[in-house]
C-alpha positions as CSV (number, residue, x, y, z in Angstrom):
1,M,-20.2,17.2,-6.9
2,A,-21.6,17.0,-3.3
3,T,-24.0,14.2,-4.3
4,Y,-21.1,12.3,-5.9
5,L,-18.9,12.6,-2.8
6,F,-21.8,11.6,-0.6
7,K,-22.4,8.4,-2.6
8,R,-18.7,7.5,-2.5
9,I,-18.5,8.0,1.2
10,L,-21.5,5.7,1.7
11,Q,-19.8,3.1,-0.5
12,A,-16.6,3.5,1.5
13,I,-18.4,2.9,4.8
14,F,-20.1,-0.2,3.4
15,V,-16.7,-1.5,2.1
16,V,-15.0,-0.9,5.4
17,I,-17.8,-2.7,7.3
18,V,-17.6,-5.7,5.0
19,I,-13.8,-6.0,5.2
20,T,-13.6,-5.6,9.0
21,L,-16.5,-8.0,9.5
22,F,-14.8,-10.7,7.5
23,V,-11.4,-10.1,9.0
24,S,-12.8,-10.0,12.6
25,Y,-14.5,-13.3,12.1
26,A,-11.6,-15.0,10.2
27,V,-9.0,-14.1,12.7
28,R,-11.0,-15.6,15.5
29,L,-10.8,-18.9,13.7
30,T,-7.0,-19.0,14.1
31,G,-7.0,-19.6,17.9
32,D,-7.8,-18.5,21.4
33,P,-5.6,-15.6,22.7
34,A,-6.2,-16.8,26.2
35,V,-4.6,-20.2,25.3
36,M,-1.8,-18.3,23.6
37,M,-1.0,-16.3,26.7
38,F,-0.8,-19.4,28.9
39,A,1.3,-21.3,26.3
40,G,3.7,-18.4,26.0
41,G,4.2,-18.3,29.7
42,G,4.8,-22.0,29.9
43,G,2.5,-22.4,32.9
44,S,-0.4,-24.9,33.4
45,M,-3.9,-23.8,32.8
46,S,-7.3,-24.8,33.9
47,E,-10.6,-24.0,32.4
48,A,-11.4,-21.5,35.2
49,D,-8.1,-19.7,34.5
50,L,-9.0,-19.5,30.8
51,E,-12.5,-18.2,31.6
52,R,-11.0,-15.4,33.8
53,V,-8.6,-14.4,31.0
54,R,-11.4,-14.4,28.4
55,A,-13.6,-12.3,30.6
56,A,-10.7,-9.8,31.1
57,L,-10.1,-9.6,27.4
58,G,-13.7,-9.5,26.4
59,T,-13.5,-12.6,24.2
60,D,-16.1,-14.5,26.3
61,K,-18.9,-12.3,24.7
62,P,-20.7,-13.4,21.5
63,F,-18.9,-12.4,18.3
64,Y,-21.6,-9.9,17.2
65,L,-21.2,-8.0,20.5
66,Q,-17.5,-7.9,20.2
67,Y,-17.8,-6.5,16.7
68,F,-20.4,-3.9,17.6
69,E,-18.1,-2.7,20.4
70,F,-15.3,-2.4,17.9
71,L,-17.5,-0.3,15.6
72,K,-18.5,1.9,18.5
73,G,-14.9,2.4,19.4
74,L,-14.0,3.2,15.8
75,V,-16.5,6.1,15.8
76,T,-15.1,7.4,19.1
77,F,-11.4,6.7,18.2
78,D,-11.2,4.3,21.1
79,L,-10.1,1.0,19.7
80,G,-9.4,-0.7,23.0
81,R,-6.2,-2.1,24.3
82,S,-3.8,-4.7,22.8
83,F,-4.1,-8.2,24.2
84,A,-0.3,-8.7,24.0
85,G,1.0,-5.6,25.7
86,G,-2.0,-3.7,27.1
87,A,-1.1,-0.6,25.2
88,P,-3.9,1.5,23.6
89,V,-4.5,0.4,20.1
90,S,-5.1,3.9,18.9
91,G,-1.6,4.9,20.0
92,L,-0.1,1.9,18.3
93,I,-1.8,2.8,15.0
94,A,-0.9,6.5,15.3
95,A,2.8,5.5,15.8
96,A,2.9,3.0,12.9
97,A,0.7,4.6,10.2
98,P,3.0,7.5,9.4
99,S,5.9,5.1,8.8
100,T,4.0,3.0,6.3
101,L,2.6,6.1,4.5
102,K,6.1,7.6,4.2
103,L,7.5,4.3,2.8
104,A,4.6,3.9,0.4
105,F,4.6,7.5,-0.8
106,V,8.4,7.6,-1.4
107,S,8.4,4.2,-3.1
108,M,5.5,5.3,-5.4
109,L,7.3,8.6,-6.1
110,V,10.5,6.7,-7.1
111,S,8.5,4.5,-9.4
112,I,6.7,7.4,-11.1
113,V,10.0,9.3,-11.6
114,M,11.6,6.3,-13.2
115,S,8.7,4.8,-15.1
116,I,7.3,7.8,-16.9
117,P,10.6,8.9,-18.6
118,L,11.6,5.3,-19.4
119,G,8.1,4.5,-20.8
120,I,8.2,7.6,-23.0
121,W,11.7,6.8,-24.1
122,A,10.7,3.2,-25.0
123,A,7.6,4.4,-26.9
124,V,9.6,7.0,-28.9
125,S,12.3,4.4,-29.6
126,R,9.9,1.7,-30.6
127,G,11.8,-1.3,-32.0
128,K,15.2,0.2,-31.4
129,A,17.9,-0.9,-28.9
130,A,16.7,1.5,-26.2
131,D,13.2,0.0,-26.4
132,Q,14.5,-3.5,-26.2
133,M,16.7,-2.8,-23.2
134,I,13.8,-1.1,-21.3
135,R,11.5,-4.0,-22.1
136,I,14.1,-6.5,-20.8
137,F,14.5,-4.5,-17.6
138,S,10.8,-4.5,-17.2
139,L,10.6,-8.3,-17.6
140,V,13.5,-8.9,-15.2
141,G,12.0,-6.5,-12.6
142,V,8.6,-8.2,-12.7
143,S,10.3,-11.6,-12.1
144,F,12.0,-10.4,-8.9
145,P,10.2,-11.5,-5.7
146,N,10.3,-8.4,-3.4
147,F,11.8,-10.3,-0.4
148,W,14.6,-11.7,-2.6
149,L,15.5,-8.3,-4.0
150,A,15.3,-6.7,-0.5
151,T,17.7,-9.4,0.8
152,M,20.1,-8.9,-2.1
153,L,20.2,-5.2,-1.5
154,V,21.0,-5.7,2.2
155,L,23.8,-8.2,1.3
156,L,25.3,-5.8,-1.2
157,F,24.9,-2.3,0.3
158,S,25.0,-3.2,4.0
159,I,27.1,-6.3,4.5
160,A,29.5,-6.2,1.5
161,L,29.9,-2.4,1.0
162,G,28.8,-1.1,4.4
163,L,27.2,1.9,2.8
164,L,23.6,1.8,4.1
165,P,22.0,0.7,7.4
166,P,20.4,-2.8,7.1
167,S,17.3,-2.0,9.1
168,G,15.4,0.6,11.0
169,M,14.1,4.1,10.2
170,G,16.6,6.3,11.8
171,S,17.9,8.4,9.0
172,F,17.6,9.4,5.4
173,E,19.9,6.5,4.3
174,S,17.4,4.0,5.9
175,Y,14.8,4.9,3.2
176,I,17.1,4.1,0.3
177,M,16.9,0.3,0.2
178,P,13.2,-0.2,1.1
179,T,12.0,2.5,-1.4
180,L,14.5,1.2,-4.0
181,T,13.2,-2.3,-3.6
182,M,9.6,-1.3,-4.1
183,G,10.5,1.3,-6.7
184,I,12.2,-1.2,-9.0
185,I,9.4,-3.7,-8.7
186,L,6.7,-1.1,-9.3
187,T,8.6,0.5,-12.2
188,A,9.0,-2.8,-14.0
189,T,5.2,-2.9,-14.3
190,N,4.5,0.8,-14.7
191,V,7.0,1.3,-17.6
192,R,5.2,-1.2,-19.8
193,L,1.9,0.6,-19.0
194,V,3.4,4.0,-19.9
195,R,4.9,2.7,-23.1
196,T,1.7,1.1,-24.3
197,A,-0.4,4.2,-23.5
198,M,2.2,6.5,-25.2
199,L,2.3,4.3,-28.3
200,E,-1.4,4.7,-28.8
201,T,-1.4,8.4,-28.1
202,L,1.6,9.2,-30.4
203,Q,-0.4,8.0,-33.4
204,S,-3.3,10.3,-32.7
205,Q,-4.1,13.2,-35.1
206,Y,-3.7,16.0,-32.5
207,V,-0.1,14.8,-31.8
208,M,0.6,15.1,-35.6
209,V,-1.0,18.6,-35.6
210,A,1.1,19.7,-32.6
211,R,4.3,18.6,-34.4
212,A,3.2,20.3,-37.6
213,K,2.8,23.5,-35.7
214,G,6.5,23.3,-34.9
215,L,6.3,22.6,-31.2
216,S,9.3,21.2,-29.5
217,E,9.4,17.4,-29.0
218,S,9.4,17.8,-25.2
219,K,6.1,19.8,-25.4
220,V,4.5,17.3,-27.7
221,L,5.4,14.4,-25.5
222,Y,4.8,15.8,-22.0
223,K,2.2,18.5,-22.6
224,H,0.0,16.9,-25.3
225,A,0.6,13.1,-25.5
226,L,1.3,12.4,-21.8
227,R,-1.6,14.4,-20.5
228,N,-4.1,12.8,-22.9
229,C,-3.0,9.3,-21.8
230,A,-3.0,10.2,-18.1
231,I,-6.4,8.8,-17.3
232,P,-5.4,5.1,-17.4
233,L,-2.1,6.0,-15.8
234,I,-3.7,7.8,-12.8
235,T,-6.2,4.9,-12.4
236,Y,-3.5,2.3,-12.3
237,F,-1.1,4.3,-10.1
238,G,-3.8,5.0,-7.6
239,L,-4.9,1.4,-7.4
240,Q,-1.2,0.3,-7.2
241,F,-0.6,2.7,-4.3
242,G,-3.6,1.5,-2.5
243,G,-2.6,-2.1,-3.0
244,M,1.0,-1.4,-1.9
245,L,-0.2,-0.1,1.5
246,G,-1.4,-3.5,2.3
247,G,1.5,-5.3,0.6
248,L,4.4,-3.8,2.5
249,V,4.4,-6.4,5.2
250,V,7.3,-8.4,3.7
251,I,9.4,-5.2,3.1
252,E,8.8,-3.9,6.6
253,K,9.8,-7.2,8.1
254,V,13.0,-7.5,6.1
255,F,14.1,-4.0,7.0
256,S,12.6,-3.9,10.5
257,W,10.4,-1.0,9.5
258,P,8.1,0.0,12.3
259,G,4.9,0.3,10.2
260,L,1.4,-1.1,9.9
261,G,2.7,-4.2,8.2
262,T,5.0,-5.2,11.1
263,L,2.2,-4.3,13.5
264,A,-0.3,-6.6,11.7
265,F,2.2,-9.4,11.4
266,D,2.9,-9.4,15.1
267,A,-0.8,-9.1,15.9
268,V,-1.5,-12.3,13.8
269,N,1.2,-14.2,15.6
270,A,-0.2,-13.1,19.0
271,R,-3.9,-13.5,18.1
272,D,-4.2,-9.8,19.0
273,Y,-7.7,-9.2,17.7
274,P,-8.1,-5.5,18.5
275,V,-4.7,-4.6,16.9
276,L,-5.4,-6.6,13.8
277,Q,-8.9,-5.3,13.3
278,A,-7.6,-1.7,13.7
279,V,-4.8,-2.2,11.2
280,I,-7.1,-3.7,8.6
281,T,-9.6,-0.9,9.1
282,V,-7.0,1.8,8.7
283,L,-5.7,0.2,5.6
284,A,-9.2,-0.1,4.2
285,L,-9.9,3.5,4.9
286,L,-6.6,4.6,3.3
287,I,-7.3,2.5,0.1
288,V,-10.8,3.9,-0.2
289,A,-9.5,7.4,0.3
290,V,-6.9,6.9,-2.4
291,N,-9.6,5.6,-4.8
292,L,-11.7,8.7,-4.1
293,I,-8.7,11.0,-4.8
294,V,-8.1,9.2,-8.1
295,D,-11.7,9.8,-9.1
296,I,-11.5,13.5,-8.3
297,A,-8.2,13.7,-10.2
298,Y,-9.9,12.6,-13.4
299,G,-11.7,15.9,-13.6
300,L,-8.5,17.9,-13.0
301,V,-6.7,16.1,-15.8
302,D,-9.5,15.8,-18.3
303,P,-12.2,18.5,-18.3
304,R,-14.5,16.4,-20.4
305,I,-15.2,14.2,-17.4
306,R,-18.0,15.2,-15.2
307,L,-18.2,13.9,-11.7
308,E,-22.0,13.4,-11.4
């Protein structure tokens, strides 16, 4: 187990280095932050002024030196200061990361709570009206762009009915629309996966034996069938959660959610290299951690799997 974890940690370090190296180089192709600062202030600029600003920001150094300084700061938890506001980047990340994690976790929980019962219901009712309705819901949900669904929910629940706050993260009610938006879209995909996995499992011999023993249908479905098809579900849910962490930018912007997505979006517009590098690095670390947790969960669900 220790050898397995050590190998995965080395792989994670390599993945993070490759991702941050690519992002660090790519973002520098988008423009010079010194020019952006002068353009935003509306003043005239000379080459000497630009050089002084670049020296103050550290962007006058070669790229490889800037990147090594970033890696050194990553080890010491000192990610520098924002070009835009001068605030410590570590503080910005610490303030934004919990908001994104809360939104992603609750959205994923909503999706799992909805998709597993619906998927099982559809599998048990194969070919019947309930199965057809759930499959139609899945198809419609997949067709919804997340920004469109988020906007429609704001128009309905905030503007038309006045029931929920349109933006911000101030109360429990502020979680409802963002998590419902992501939950519906994720459920539309997950319910089809659960249905397919359950259809294959329900035809297995051990399920027939469990029913022949007189076990209740709920025990057959949830204790025997669902557990035995949990491996592909855990894999997909884990990958989906990791992908969702980096895909919440649109939802966070629509609902003015103060998370990593909003922070990254603002950093791109301001050519704020330290902030963008830090956000991408944190997201990469979170995704790698989620994948590692998924691998470990395999052994908890299926004792036949050996993590070697």
